[in-house]
C-alpha positions as CSV (number, residue, x, y, z in Angstrom):
1,M,-10.4,2.9,-32.0
2,H,-10.2,1.9,-35.6
3,F,-7.4,-0.2,-37.0
4,I,-5.0,1.1,-39.4
5,T,-6.1,0.2,-43.0
6,R,-3.6,-0.5,-45.9
7,T,-4.6,2.3,-48.1
8,T,-2.9,5.3,-49.7
9,T,-4.4,7.5,-46.8
10,Y,-3.1,5.3,-43.9
11,L,0.2,3.7,-44.5
12,S,2.2,2.0,-41.6
13,L,5.7,3.6,-41.6
14,L,9.0,1.9,-40.6
15,L,10.7,3.3,-37.4
16,L,13.1,5.8,-39.0
17,S,15.7,5.9,-36.3
18,S,16.2,4.8,-32.7
19,L,14.5,8.1,-31.6
20,S,11.5,8.3,-33.7
21,F,8.5,6.3,-34.4
22,S,5.2,6.7,-36.2
23,L,1.8,4.9,-36.4
24,I,0.8,6.3,-39.8
25,Q,1.7,8.8,-42.4
26,P,0.4,12.1,-41.2
27,T,-2.3,13.5,-43.2
28,T,-4.7,16.4,-43.4
29,A,-8.4,15.7,-44.2
30,E,-9.4,17.3,-47.4
31,G,-11.7,20.4,-47.1
32,A,-10.4,21.2,-43.6
33,T,-11.3,24.8,-42.7
34,P,-9.9,25.5,-39.3
35,T,-11.4,28.3,-37.3
36,L,-8.6,30.4,-36.4
37,L,-7.9,31.4,-32.8
38,Q,-6.1,34.5,-31.8
39,P,-4.0,35.0,-28.7
40,G,-6.2,35.9,-25.7
41,D,-9.3,34.3,-27.3
42,G,-11.0,31.9,-25.1
43,G,-8.7,32.4,-22.1
44,S,-5.7,30.3,-20.9
45,A,-4.2,27.4,-22.7
46,D,-6.1,24.8,-20.4
47,Q,-9.4,26.8,-21.0
48,Q,-8.9,26.5,-24.8
49,L,-7.9,22.8,-24.7
50,N,-11.0,22.3,-22.8
51,T,-13.0,24.0,-25.5
52,C,-11.5,21.5,-27.8
53,L,-12.7,18.6,-25.5
54,Q,-16.3,20.0,-25.7
55,I,-16.2,20.4,-29.5
56,A,-15.1,16.7,-29.8
57,K,-17.9,15.6,-27.5
58,Q,-20.3,17.4,-29.8
59,G,-19.1,15.2,-32.5
60,D,-16.8,17.5,-34.5
61,V,-13.5,15.6,-33.8
62,K,-12.0,17.1,-36.9
63,R,-12.4,20.7,-35.8
64,A,-11.4,19.9,-32.3
65,L,-8.1,18.6,-33.6
66,E,-7.7,21.6,-35.8
67,L,-8.2,24.0,-33.0
68,A,-6.0,22.0,-30.6
69,R,-3.1,22.4,-33.1
70,Q,-3.7,26.2,-33.0
71,V,-3.6,26.3,-29.3
72,K,-0.4,24.3,-29.5
73,T,1.1,27.0,-31.8
74,M,0.2,29.8,-29.3
75,F,1.0,28.1,-26.0
76,G,3.4,25.4,-26.8
77,S,6.3,27.1,-25.1
78,Q,4.7,27.0,-21.7
79,R,6.3,24.7,-19.2
80,L,3.6,22.0,-18.9
81,F,1.6,22.6,-22.0
82,T,3.0,19.5,-23.9
83,V,1.5,17.2,-21.2
84,S,-1.9,19.0,-21.2
85,Y,-2.0,18.9,-25.0
86,M,-1.2,15.1,-25.1
87,N,-3.7,14.3,-22.4
88,T,-6.4,16.4,-24.2
89,L,-6.0,14.5,-27.5
90,L,-5.9,11.2,-25.6
91,T,-9.1,12.1,-24.0
92,I,-10.5,12.9,-27.4
93,V,-9.5,9.4,-28.5
94,D,-10.9,7.7,-25.4
95,E,-14.2,9.4,-25.4
96,N,-15.0,9.4,-29.2
97,D,-15.1,6.6,-31.8
98,S,-13.8,8.6,-34.7
99,D,-12.3,8.2,-38.2
100,Y,-9.6,10.6,-36.8
101,D,-8.3,8.4,-34.1
102,N,-5.3,7.4,-36.0
103,I,-4.6,10.9,-37.1
104,I,-4.8,12.2,-33.5
105,L,-2.5,9.4,-32.2
106,N,0.0,10.3,-34.9
107,E,-0.2,14.0,-33.8
108,I,0.7,12.9,-30.2
109,I,3.5,10.7,-31.4
110,H,4.9,13.5,-33.6
111,V,5.1,15.6,-30.4
112,V,6.7,12.6,-28.4
113,N,9.3,12.4,-31.0
114,E,10.1,16.1,-30.7
115,E,10.4,16.0,-27.0
116,R,12.4,13.0,-27.1
117,L,14.9,14.6,-29.3
118,S,15.1,17.6,-27.1
119,K,15.6,15.4,-23.9
120,K,13.6,18.0,-21.9
121,Y,11.3,15.4,-20.5
122,D,13.7,12.4,-20.2
123,G,13.8,12.5,-16.4
124,Q,17.3,14.0,-16.1
125,L,16.3,17.6,-16.0
126,D,12.9,18.9,-14.5
127,P,11.5,16.0,-12.6
128,E,8.1,17.3,-12.2
129,I,7.4,17.8,-15.9
130,S,9.3,14.6,-16.8
131,F,6.9,12.6,-14.3
132,Y,3.7,13.9,-15.8
133,F,5.0,13.4,-19.4
134,M,5.9,9.9,-18.5
135,Q,2.2,9.4,-17.2
136,A,1.0,10.7,-20.4
137,L,3.2,8.1,-22.2
138,G,1.5,5.5,-20.2
139,R,-1.8,6.4,-21.6
140,L,-0.4,6.6,-25.1
141,S,1.0,3.1,-25.0
142,V,-2.4,1.7,-24.1
143,A,-4.2,3.8,-26.8
144,T,-1.6,2.6,-29.4
145,M,-1.4,-1.1,-28.6
146,E,-4.5,-2.3,-30.7
147,V,-3.2,-0.2,-33.7
148,N,0.4,-1.1,-33.8
149,E,2.1,-3.1,-31.1
150,R,5.7,-2.4,-32.2
151,V,5.0,1.3,-31.6
152,S,3.3,0.6,-28.3
153,A,6.4,-1.3,-27.3
154,K,8.7,1.5,-28.2
155,I,6.6,4.0,-26.1
156,R,6.5,1.6,-23.2
157,I,10.4,1.3,-23.3
158,Y,10.7,5.1,-23.4
159,E,8.3,5.4,-20.5
160,G,10.5,3.1,-18.5
161,Q,13.6,4.9,-19.4
162,I,12.2,8.0,-18.0
163,A,11.3,6.3,-14.9
164,S,14.8,4.9,-14.6
165,N,16.2,8.5,-15.0
166,L,13.9,9.9,-12.4
167,K,15.1,7.4,-9.9
168,A,18.6,8.7,-10.4
169,N,17.6,12.2,-10.5
170,P,18.4,14.0,-7.1
171,G,15.5,16.3,-7.6
172,Y,12.8,13.4,-7.5
173,P,11.5,12.7,-4.0
174,R,12.8,9.6,-2.5
175,N,9.5,8.9,-0.7
176,A,7.8,8.7,-4.1
177,L,10.0,6.1,-5.9
178,E,7.1,3.7,-5.7
179,A,5.2,5.9,-8.4
180,L,8.0,4.7,-10.8
181,A,7.1,1.1,-10.5
182,L,4.3,0.7,-13.1
183,P,6.2,2.6,-15.8
184,M,8.9,0.1,-15.3
185,V,6.5,-2.7,-15.5
186,S,5.3,-1.1,-18.7
187,M,8.9,-1.1,-20.0
188,A,9.0,-4.9,-19.3
189,Q,5.8,-5.4,-21.3
190,G,7.4,-3.2,-24.1
191,Y,10.5,-5.6,-24.2
192,A,8.1,-8.7,-24.0
193,I,6.4,-7.5,-27.1
194,R,9.9,-7.5,-28.7
195,H,10.5,-11.1,-27.3
196,N,13.5,-9.7,-25.3
197,Q,13.4,-11.8,-22.2
198,T,16.6,-10.5,-20.8
199,Q,15.7,-6.9,-20.8
200,A,12.0,-7.6,-19.8
201,F,13.0,-9.5,-16.6
202,A,15.6,-6.7,-15.9
203,S,12.9,-4.1,-16.0
204,L,10.7,-6.1,-13.6
205,G,13.6,-6.3,-11.3
206,K,13.9,-2.4,-11.4
207,A,10.2,-2.2,-10.8
208,V,10.5,-4.4,-7.6
209,D,13.5,-2.3,-6.5
210,V,11.2,0.8,-6.2
211,G,8.3,-1.1,-4.5
212,F,6.4,-3.1,-6.9
213,G,5.0,-6.2,-5.4
214,D,2.1,-7.4,-7.3
215,F,3.4,-10.7,-8.4
216,E,0.1,-12.0,-9.5
217,L,0.0,-9.4,-12.2
218,I,3.3,-10.6,-13.5
219,L,2.2,-14.1,-13.4
220,N,-1.0,-13.3,-15.3
221,D,0.0,-10.5,-17.6
222,P,-0.5,-11.6,-21.2
223,L,2.3,-9.6,-22.5
224,I,4.8,-10.8,-20.0
225,N,3.5,-14.3,-20.6
226,R,4.7,-14.2,-24.3
227,L,8.1,-14.9,-22.8
228,E,7.1,-18.1,-21.1
229,N,9.8,-20.7,-21.4
230,E,9.7,-23.9,-19.1
231,G,8.7,-22.0,-16.0
232,A,11.1,-19.1,-16.5
233,I,8.6,-16.5,-15.2
234,E,7.6,-18.6,-12.2
235,E,11.3,-18.9,-11.4
236,L,11.8,-15.2,-11.8
237,V,8.8,-14.3,-9.5
238,G,10.4,-16.5,-6.8
239,E,13.6,-14.5,-6.9
240,L,11.9,-11.1,-7.2
241,K,9.9,-11.9,-3.9
242,V,13.1,-12.3,-1.9
243,R,14.3,-9.1,-3.7
244,Y,11.1,-7.2,-2.9
245,Q,11.5,-7.8,0.9
246,R,14.9,-6.2,0.9
247,A,13.6,-3.3,-1.2
248,V,10.6,-2.7,1.4
249,T,12.9,-2.7,4.2
250,E,14.8,0.0,2.5
251,W,11.7,1.8,1.4
252,S,10.4,2.0,4.9
253,R,13.6,3.6,6.2
254,T,13.6,6.1,3.5
255,V,10.0,7.3,3.8
256,L,10.2,7.5,7.8
257,A,13.5,9.4,7.5
258,E,12.1,12.0,4.9
259,F,8.5,12.5,6.6
260,Q,8.2,15.5,8.9
261,P,6.4,14.2,11.8
262,Y,3.4,16.2,13.4
263,Q,1.0,15.7,16.4
264,F,-2.4,14.1,15.5
265,N,-5.2,14.0,17.9
266,F,-8.5,12.6,17.0
267,D,-11.9,12.2,18.6
268,V,-14.3,10.3,16.4
269,A,-17.6,8.5,16.8
270,D,-17.4,4.7,16.5
271,I,-19.9,2.6,14.9
272,E,-20.7,1.0,18.4
273,G,-22.0,4.3,19.5
274,G,-18.9,5.4,21.5
275,R,-16.0,7.7,20.8
276,L,-12.5,6.7,19.9
277,R,-9.6,9.1,20.8
278,N,-5.9,8.6,20.4
279,S,-5.6,8.6,24.1
280,D,-7.6,5.5,24.3
281,F,-4.8,3.5,22.7
282,G,-2.4,3.8,25.6
283,G,0.9,4.6,24.0
284,K,0.5,2.1,21.2
285,V,1.6,2.4,17.6
286,I,-1.6,3.1,15.6
287,V,-2.1,2.0,12.0
288,L,-5.2,4.2,10.9
289,D,-6.8,3.2,7.7
290,M,-9.1,5.8,6.1
291,W,-11.3,4.0,3.6
292,A,-14.9,3.8,2.3
293,T,-17.2,1.0,1.3
294,W,-17.6,2.3,-2.3
295,C,-13.8,2.6,-2.9
296,P,-12.4,-0.7,-4.7
297,P,-8.7,-0.2,-3.6
298,C,-10.0,0.3,0.0
299,R,-11.8,-3.0,0.0
300,K,-8.8,-4.7,-1.5
301,G,-6.6,-3.7,1.4
302,I,-9.0,-4.5,4.2
303,P,-7.7,-8.0,4.6
304,H,-4.2,-6.5,5.1
305,Y,-5.2,-4.6,8.1
306,I,-7.2,-7.7,9.5
307,E,-3.8,-9.6,9.1
308,L,-1.8,-6.9,10.7
309,Q,-4.1,-6.7,13.8
310,K,-4.1,-10.6,14.0
311,N,-0.2,-10.8,13.9
312,Y,0.7,-7.7,15.9
313,G,-2.3,-6.8,18.0
314,S,-0.6,-8.4,21.0
315,Q,2.7,-6.5,20.5
316,G,1.8,-3.0,21.1
317,I,0.2,-2.3,17.8
318,A,-3.5,-1.0,17.3
319,V,-5.2,-1.0,14.0
320,F,-8.1,1.5,13.6
321,G,-10.3,2.2,10.7
322,V,-12.0,5.5,9.9
323,S,-14.9,5.2,7.3
324,M,-14.9,8.3,5.0
325,D,-18.2,7.2,3.2
326,N,-19.7,10.6,3.8
327,P,-17.7,13.0,5.9
328,Q,-20.4,15.7,5.4
329,D,-23.0,13.6,7.2
330,P,-21.3,10.5,8.9
331,N,-24.5,9.3,10.6
332,S,-26.2,8.7,7.3
333,V,-23.8,5.9,6.4
334,L,-23.8,4.1,9.9
335,K,-25.8,1.1,8.7
336,T,-23.8,0.8,5.5
337,V,-20.6,0.8,7.2
338,S,-21.7,-1.3,10.0
339,D,-23.0,-4.1,7.7
340,F,-19.8,-4.0,5.7
341,V,-17.6,-4.3,8.9
342,A,-19.8,-7.3,10.1
343,E,-19.5,-9.0,6.7
344,Q,-15.8,-8.7,6.3
345,K,-15.3,-9.6,10.1
346,F,-13.2,-6.7,11.2
347,N,-11.1,-7.4,14.1
348,Y,-10.3,-3.8,15.0
349,P,-12.4,-0.9,15.7
350,C,-14.0,1.3,13.2
351,A,-15.2,4.9,13.4
352,L,-17.0,7.3,11.1
353,G,-14.8,10.1,9.7
354,D,-16.2,13.8,9.5
355,Q,-14.7,16.7,7.8
356,S,-12.9,18.0,11.0
357,F,-10.9,14.7,11.0
358,A,-10.2,14.8,7.1
359,Q,-8.7,18.3,7.6
360,Q,-6.0,17.0,9.8
361,V,-4.6,15.0,6.9
362,P,-2.3,17.4,4.8
363,G,-3.0,17.8,1.2
364,K,-5.8,16.5,-1.0
365,L,-7.7,13.5,0.6
366,V,-7.1,10.2,-1.3
367,L,-8.7,7.0,-0.4
368,P,-7.5,4.7,0.8
369,T,-4.9,6.6,3.0
370,T,-3.0,5.0,5.9
371,I,-1.8,7.2,8.7
372,F,1.0,5.6,11.0
373,I,1.1,7.1,14.3
374,D,3.8,6.4,16.8
375,Q,3.5,5.6,20.5
376,F,4.0,9.5,21.3
377,S,0.9,10.4,19.1
378,N,3.1,11.7,16.2
379,V,2.2,11.0,12.6
380,R,5.2,9.5,11.1
381,Y,4.1,8.5,7.6
382,I,0.9,8.9,5.5
383,A,0.6,6.3,2.8
384,R,-1.7,7.5,0.2
385,G,-3.4,4.8,-2.1
386,F,-3.3,1.1,-2.0
387,H,-0.2,-0.5,-0.2
388,D,0.3,-4.1,0.0
389,Y,0.8,-6.0,3.3
390,A,4.6,-6.1,3.2
391,K,4.7,-2.2,3.1
392,I,2.3,-1.7,5.9
393,E,4.0,-4.2,8.0
394,A,7.6,-2.9,7.3
395,I,6.5,0.6,8.6
396,T,4.7,-0.8,11.6
397,R,7.5,-3.0,12.6
398,A,9.9,0.0,12.2
399,L,7.8,2.1,14.4
400,A,7.3,-0.5,17.0
401,S,11.1,-0.9,17.5
402,E,11.4,2.7,18.6
403,S,11.9,3.8,22.1
404,Q,12.6,7.4,21.9
405,P,10.2,10.3,20.6
406,V,11.0,12.2,17.5
407,Q,10.6,16.0,17.3
408,A,7.3,16.9,15.7
409,G,6.6,20.1,13.6
410,M,3.8,21.5,11.5
411,P,2.2,19.0,9.1
412,S,4.2,18.6,5.8
413,Y,2.2,19.1,2.6
414,S,4.8,17.5,0.4
415,N,4.4,14.0,1.6
């Protein structure tokens, strides 16, 4: 991405109000000759935006932007169009080193200013479109960082404000609060850029309250460390760790209460040549980790399951790994998986997952995925993506403390 140059073409603008911000003065390249689109040409909005991406990949970024603006004119009133439009333009910037990068970023910021004034995506109304808009802001804050830190800070703070509103929005699912953590960390980074330690530390507290527990990131983040003042960050992290334990306990209660339990019976080949079935675990609480050797977050989480088995294996808990390296042909990855298991010194059994096993997990398969099965063979929670040890332990301990079965139903596709 090119830095802004101080010429009559690219001028840094002051923030005009608390609601508006801009990277550069909007300009239109001389000699622009847009190819006009007509309603119905090229299919749906997403299809036409994809055409813009293809044109940019071919090297004509100027024309891609012109066409994208026309698509916006035709489809801008559609419910999720703004998010698709922002992501399309951000992808063009990410994938192309062009003289139009700053113009494209300014176009996105113009859209953000409009939506901020309308408050349609601020998290208080439609939680779904607000969530996706917030995610696009996260991409934008990164894209603008090297161009104008002050603008990036403004975007990060707005991103976190939406996350805060979503947390309070009754329409936002309580079992997805964790997804708001990183936007709140981004807000803290925005305040750090402004050297506002009070607000930055408060934002980190909000992130911890919804499940953020990566304290190494806080300690090592270069933006947060701009606030360093005689050990203030280390002291904060100590306080946040205590706060985090309380938040995780509350989180585990929430997700278990909201998840619709269902029966889950498995029968898979283990890497030792035998079979593993849920009936083999004799009424234990099962923590089933679906992972793959090629998946970095999966590998990062393996030590947590080893630790869990070490700490709770004698207390009615059974950790169980299922490799999803190749569900279409599990036997083809037997050696790869076996070598990895030996190298990492697994202290729990591991099997090779196939397509029939994967189909028992509702929704799109994400790796890693942890399935918590209670002592009555009911799936009680599905944790998609990387979860730290504290969260895995909290769910496990909650299930281990139960003595009565819950009523199971059909798999829930919303969890």
